[in-house]
C-alpha positions in Angstrom: 35.7 -9.6 -38.7 35.6 -12.4 -41.5 39.3 -11.5 -42.3 40.5 -11.6 -38.6 39.0 -15.2 -38.0 40.3 -16.3 -41.3 43.9 -15.4 -40.3 43.3 -16.7 -36.7 41.9 -20.2 -38.4 44.7 -20.3 -40.9 47.3 -20.2 -38.0 45.5 -22.9 -35.8 43.7 -25.2 -38.2 43.6 -24.0 -41.9 46.9 -24.4 -43.1 47.4 -28.0 -41.8 43.9 -28.9 -43.1 44.7 -27.4 -46.5 48.0 -29.0 -46.6 46.5 -32.4 -45.9 43.7 -32.0 -48.5 46.2 -30.9 -51.1 48.6 -33.8 -50.5 45.4 -36.1 -51.0 44.5 -34.3 -54.2 47.9 -34.8 -55.7 48.0 -38.5 -54.7 44.2 -38.7 -56.5 45.8 -37.1 -59.6 48.7 -39.7 -59.6 46.2 -42.5 -59.9 44.4 -41.5 -63.1 40.9 -42.8 -62.2 40.7 -41.0 -58.9 41.1 -37.4 -60.6 37.3 -36.1 -59.6 38.3 -37.1 -56.2 41.5 -34.9 -56.5 39.6 -32.1 -58.1 37.1 -32.5 -54.9 40.3 -32.5 -52.6 41.5 -29.1 -54.1 37.9 -27.6 -53.7 37.9 -28.8 -50.1 41.6 -27.5 -49.5 40.6 -24.0 -50.6 37.6 -23.9 -48.3 39.4 -25.2 -45.4 42.0 -22.8 -45.9 39.7 -19.6 -45.7 36.2 -20.8 -44.7 34.7 -17.6 -43.2 32.6 -15.8 -45.6 31.9 -19.0 -47.8 29.5 -21.6 -47.6 28.7 -25.0 -49.2 25.8 -25.5 -51.5 24.5 -28.6 -53.5 25.1 -28.5 -57.4 21.6 -29.6 -58.7 23.0 -30.6 -62.1 25.2 -33.3 -60.6 24.2 -36.7 -61.6 24.2 -40.2 -60.8 28.1 -40.5 -61.2 28.5 -38.0 -58.5 26.3 -40.2 -56.1 28.3 -43.4 -56.9 31.6 -41.2 -56.4 30.2 -39.9 -53.1 29.4 -43.5 -51.8 32.9 -44.6 -52.8 34.3 -41.5 -51.1 32.2 -42.3 -48.1 33.6 -45.6 -47.5 37.2 -44.9 -48.4 38.0 -41.6 -46.7 34.5 -39.5 -45.9 33.9 -41.1 -42.7 37.5 -40.7 -41.3 37.7 -37.1 -42.2 34.1 -36.3 -40.9 35.4 -37.9 -37.4 38.3 -35.8 -37.4 36.4 -32.6 -38.1 33.8 -33.6 -35.2 36.6 -34.3 -32.9 38.2 -30.8 -33.8 35.0 -29.1 -33.7 34.3 -30.3 -30.1 37.6 -29.6 -28.9 37.4 -26.0 -30.3 34.1 -25.5 -28.7 35.3 -26.3 -25.2 36.4 -22.7 -25.1 34.4 -19.8 -25.6 36.8 -18.1 -27.9 37.2 -21.4 -30.0 33.6 -21.8 -30.7 33.5 -19.8 -34.1 36.5 -22.2 -35.1 34.5 -25.3 -34.0 31.6 -24.1 -36.0 33.8 -23.6 -38.9 35.0 -27.6 -38.4 31.1 -28.6 -38.4 30.7 -26.5 -41.6 33.5 -28.6 -43.3 31.6 -31.9 -42.5 29.2 -32.0 -45.3 31.6 -31.4 -47.8 34.1 -33.8 -46.3 31.5 -36.3 -45.9 30.1 -36.2 -49.6 32.1 -33.7 -51.9 31.0 -34.5 -55.4 28.1 -32.3 -56.4 28.9 -29.6 -54.2 30.3 -26.1 -54.6 31.8 -23.5 -52.3 30.2 -20.1 -52.8 30.8 -16.7 -50.9 28.0 -15.7 -48.7 26.9 -12.0 -49.0 27.5 -10.8 -45.4 29.8 -13.4 -44.3 26.8 -15.2 -42.2 25.8 -18.7 -43.3 22.6 -18.8 -45.7 19.9 -21.1 -44.8 17.1 -21.8 -47.0 14.0 -22.9 -45.5 11.9 -25.1 -47.6 
């Protein structure tokens, strides 16, 4: 089922999202100082290309540099990208068939809002993993 959802996602959203994030990553690599943002863009591009079966987790070994970078990212790009994912998620959720794809857009919000100090990991069964603490 994950593969089918990923293929449909790739056609309707994934390719264009991944392309946009990859172009942003290339632009970030052109300006040397923004290379950490470029790495984050490529990580998000891979997740945006094939989101079903993966989840985003926080890296607990990230330090103050990630916090500062996330604040800069939030101001420059994070808010606008997040608004795009919210809009697309709501639009997909207007139809019953589009609900899984709307949820996939909502899953992209945390990593697009603050990408540094996060990593994309596979889920064991394709369902999101939630920790209650």
